N, C-alpha and C positions, 0 to 999 in steps of 0.2 A: 603858476611860474614860481619857482624857487630859485633865489640868487645869493650869491655868496660876494659881498663887496669888501675889499680890503684897501686898506691905505699904506704904502709900501716906501720906505727909504732903503735905498741898495735891494738886497733880499732879505731885509726884516721886517717883519708885519708888523705897524706899529697899533692899527685898529682893524676889526673887522666885526662884521655882523652878517647873520643869514636872515633874508626877508623872504617873506611869502605872501603872493596875493594874486589874484584873478585877473592880472591884466592881460592884454595881447599883445602881440609886437607890432602895433601901430607907433608911428612916430608921436603922437600924442601920449600914448601911454607909456611909452618908453621914457620920455622926457619927466612924465611923474613918476615914474620909477625911481629915476636918478634923483629929482629932488626930495624924494621919501628918504632914498639912502644917503643922501649928504645931510639932510636934517639929522639923521639917526647917528651918524660919525661927526657930527657937528663940524662941517666943512662947509665950504661954498660951492654951489652946483655947477659942475663944470658946461661949459658949450659944448652941446651935443651935435655934430655934423651927420648926414646921413651915413657917412663911411664909417661912422661908428654902429649905427645901427646895421648897416649889412654885414659887419665882422661880427656883432653880436648873434645875427640870424644863422649867418655860415658857420661859425667857429665857437659858438656859446660863450664868448667872451668880448669885452670891451677895454681897451686900455685907454685913461686919459693922463695925459704927462702936463707938466706944469704949463706950458702954453696953451693948454685948452682950458686954463682958469681964467677970469678975468682979474679977480684978486692974487695977491701974492700967496703962496702954501710954502708951507714948509716940509713937504715931503717930496718924492720923485714921481710917484705914479698912483692913481687911483684904478684898481682893476675890478670889474664886474665880469661874475661868472655863473652862468647859468648851471644849476645841479640837475640831472638828470637822472631820473630814478629806474633802475633796470629793473622791471615788473616781475622777470624769472627768478631772479637771486636776490630780490631787495637789497640791491646794492646801489650805492649812491656815486653817479660819475661825475666828475667836474672837468 
């Protein structure tokens, strides 16, 4: 699975990272993915609820806002989007 994670304030991307791993969409693997992305972006890991995983499964994205973090954060949202490759045209869809 390949994901694009970004930290945003308003409409501006402050930091982002593209990460690829062989993780599945189980709750445990999703938490592992979030911890790795948070480490790479140098932020605290958000509290992930089952709703976040369902949104990621259905819509290929999960959005974490300030109230999803235990620590205070200086950004508006942490967005995780799955990158899906279209095999026919070799285009990347977000």
